[in-house]
C-alpha positions in Angstrom: 64.8 126.8 157.3 64.7 123.9 154.8 66.4 126.1 152.1 69.5 126.3 154.3 69.9 122.5 154.3 71.9 120.4 151.8 69.3 118.4 149.9 71.4 117.7 146.9 70.9 114.1 145.8 67.6 113.8 147.7 64.7 112.8 145.4 62.6 115.8 144.5 59.5 114.4 146.1 61.2 114.0 149.4 63.0 117.3 149.7 60.2 119.2 151.4 59.5 116.4 153.9 63.2 116.1 154.7 63.6 119.8 155.1 60.7 119.9 157.6 62.2 116.9 159.3 65.6 118.7 159.6 63.8 121.8 161.0 62.0 119.7 163.6 65.2 118.1 164.8 66.9 121.5 165.0 64.0 122.9 167.0 63.8 120.0 169.4 67.6 119.7 170.0 68.7 123.3 169.8 72.4 123.8 170.4 72.7 120.1 171.2 72.2 119.2 167.5 75.4 118.5 165.6 74.4 117.0 162.3 71.7 115.1 160.3 72.9 112.5 157.8 70.8 110.6 155.4 71.8 107.1 154.2 70.4 104.1 152.4 68.0 104.4 149.5 67.2 108.0 150.2 70.9 108.9 149.6 71.4 106.4 146.8 68.9 107.6 144.2 66.9 104.5 144.6 64.2 105.7 146.9 60.7 104.3 146.3 58.1 105.4 148.9 56.2 102.1 148.3 59.1 100.1 149.7 61.4 102.5 151.5 61.5 104.9 154.4 64.1 107.6 154.7 66.9 106.5 157.1 69.1 108.9 158.9 71.6 109.5 161.7 71.0 112.4 164.0 74.3 113.3 165.8 73.9 115.2 169.1 76.5 116.5 171.5 74.9 114.5 174.3 72.0 112.0 174.5 69.0 113.8 175.9 66.1 111.4 176.8 63.6 114.2 177.2 64.4 115.4 173.7 64.1 111.8 172.4 60.7 111.5 174.1 59.5 114.7 172.4 60.8 113.4 169.1 59.0 110.2 169.6 55.7 112.1 169.6 56.5 113.1 166.0 56.6 109.5 165.0 53.1 109.2 163.4 53.7 112.4 161.3 57.1 111.3 160.2 55.9 107.8 159.4 53.2 109.3 157.1 56.0 111.2 155.3 58.0 107.9 154.9 60.7 109.0 157.3 62.0 106.4 159.8 63.1 107.2 163.3 66.7 108.3 163.2 69.7 106.6 164.7 70.9 108.7 167.6 74.7 109.0 168.0 77.3 111.2 169.5 80.7 111.9 167.9 82.3 109.9 170.7 79.9 107.0 170.1 80.8 106.9 166.4 84.5 106.8 167.2 84.1 104.1 169.8 82.0 102.0 167.4 84.4 101.7 164.5 85.5 98.2 165.7 82.1 97.1 166.9 79.8 98.1 164.0 82.1 98.6 161.1 79.6 97.3 158.5 76.8 99.7 159.6 79.2 102.6 159.6 80.7 101.5 156.3 77.2 101.5 154.8 76.7 105.1 155.9 80.1 106.2 154.9 79.9 104.9 151.4 76.8 106.8 150.4 75.2 109.5 152.4 73.9 113.0 152.4 74.9 115.4 155.2 71.8 117.6 155.5 73.3 120.0 158.1 76.2 120.2 160.4 79.6 118.4 160.4 80.0 115.3 158.2 81.1 112.7 160.8 81.1 109.9 158.2 83.3 111.4 155.5 86.5 109.9 156.8 86.2 106.9 159.0 89.2 104.8 159.9 87.9 101.3 159.6 90.2 98.3 160.2 90.2 95.3 157.8 90.2 92.8 160.7 87.1 94.4 162.3 85.2 94.4 159.0 86.2 90.8 158.3 85.1 89.6 161.7 81.8 91.3 161.5 81.2 89.8 158.0 81.8 86.3 159.4 79.7 87.0 162.5 76.8 88.5 160.5 76.6 85.5 158.1 76.5 83.1 161.0 73.9 85.2 162.8 71.7 85.5 159.7 71.8 81.7 159.1 70.8 81.0 162.7 68.1 83.7 162.6 66.6 82.1 159.4 66.2 78.8 161.2 64.5 80.4 164.2 62.3 82.5 161.9 61.2 79.4 160.0 60.1 77.8 163.3 58.3 80.9 164.4 56.5 81.2 161.0 54.5 78.0 162.0 54.1 77.0 158.4 52.8 80.4 157.2 54.8 81.1 154.1 53.6 84.7 153.9 55.5 85.3 157.2 58.7 84.4 155.4 58.5 87.5 153.2 59.5 89.9 155.9 62.3 87.6 156.9 63.7 87.4 153.4 63.6 91.2 152.9 65.3 91.8 156.2 68.0 89.2 155.4 68.5 90.8 152.0 69.2 94.2 153.6 71.6 92.7 156.2 73.4 90.6 153.5 74.0 93.7 151.4 76.0 95.2 154.3 78.1 92.0 154.4 78.6 91.8 150.7 79.7 95.5 150.5 82.0 94.7 153.4 83.6 91.8 151.6 84.1 94.0 148.5 85.7 96.7 150.7 88.1 94.1 152.0 89.1 93.4 148.4 89.8 97.0 147.6 86.4 97.8 146.1 85.7 100.7 148.4 83.2 102.7 146.4 79.4 102.6 146.8 77.7 100.0 144.7 74.0 99.5 143.8 72.5 96.3 145.3 72.6 94.2 142.2 76.1 95.4 141.2 77.3 94.4 144.7 75.8 90.9 144.3 77.3 90.5 140.8 80.8 91.5 142.0 80.7 89.0 144.9 79.4 86.3 142.6 82.5 86.9 140.4 84.7 86.8 143.4 83.5 83.5 144.8 82.8 82.0 141.4 79.2 81.1 142.3 75.8 82.5 141.4 73.6 83.7 144.3 70.0 83.5 143.0 68.5 83.6 146.5 70.4 86.7 147.5 69.3 88.4 144.2 65.7 87.6 145.0 66.0 88.9 148.6 67.4 92.3 147.6 65.0 92.8 144.6 61.8 94.4 145.8 60.0 93.2 142.7 60.7 89.5 143.4 58.3 87.0 144.8 59.1 85.8 148.3 58.0 82.5 149.7 59.1 79.0 150.7 61.1 78.1 147.6 62.9 81.5 147.7 63.6 81.0 151.4 65.3 77.7 150.8 67.4 79.1 148.0 68.4 82.1 150.1 69.4 79.8 153.0 71.6 77.8 150.6 73.3 81.0 149.4 74.0 82.2 152.9 75.5 78.8 153.8 77.7 79.0 150.7 78.8 82.5 151.4 79.7 81.5 155.0 82.1 78.8 153.7 83.4 80.4 150.5 84.5 83.7 151.8 87.5 82.1 153.4 88.7 80.7 150.1 88.1 84.1 148.4 
């Protein structure tokens, strides 16, 4: 039942939908269910149903494709409730991914709500070298992806909006990773993280600010500024 779940920190309007979602996962997975963990805006007190969907990790004892197929049939209903499809992980997968996806796991670890089950993200042993390598790789990948997206947009500036929003989300992971490397390990709101990195590299990041601000305009000029910021980050983090 939803009242048995930990919904502390979840926005009031989302508590009933999240409770029903947790019930659904428990019914579908049965004894194979290990935990449900919310992360992102839904766990950060910044959830806006106009812009966000509730993101989560569903940890299971073993991956069951039949169960996933049954869960997929719930997609339309969950989508209407502003709940995204969960990431499916096993405890072994989490442990084996610490050196492969440290930024994604750091994002979850820094701010999350464990709705039920064991909290697998409370104490993760991340290594600085792994975090640094993914930060560098992510910035290069983002820059390359922006070039390809610009070509694919075929001159349609509106198509760049989705690109900028996606880049903003990915950049936040990298910025928080950079801060973590400098001992700033606590969760930071998006703009606070940007400000802290700006102070660290001694450079303003107007394009990044625009990309992570849902209220900003997104278009060609913003795209160019964002690309310049990504290029600067790629070269300046070594000096920092």
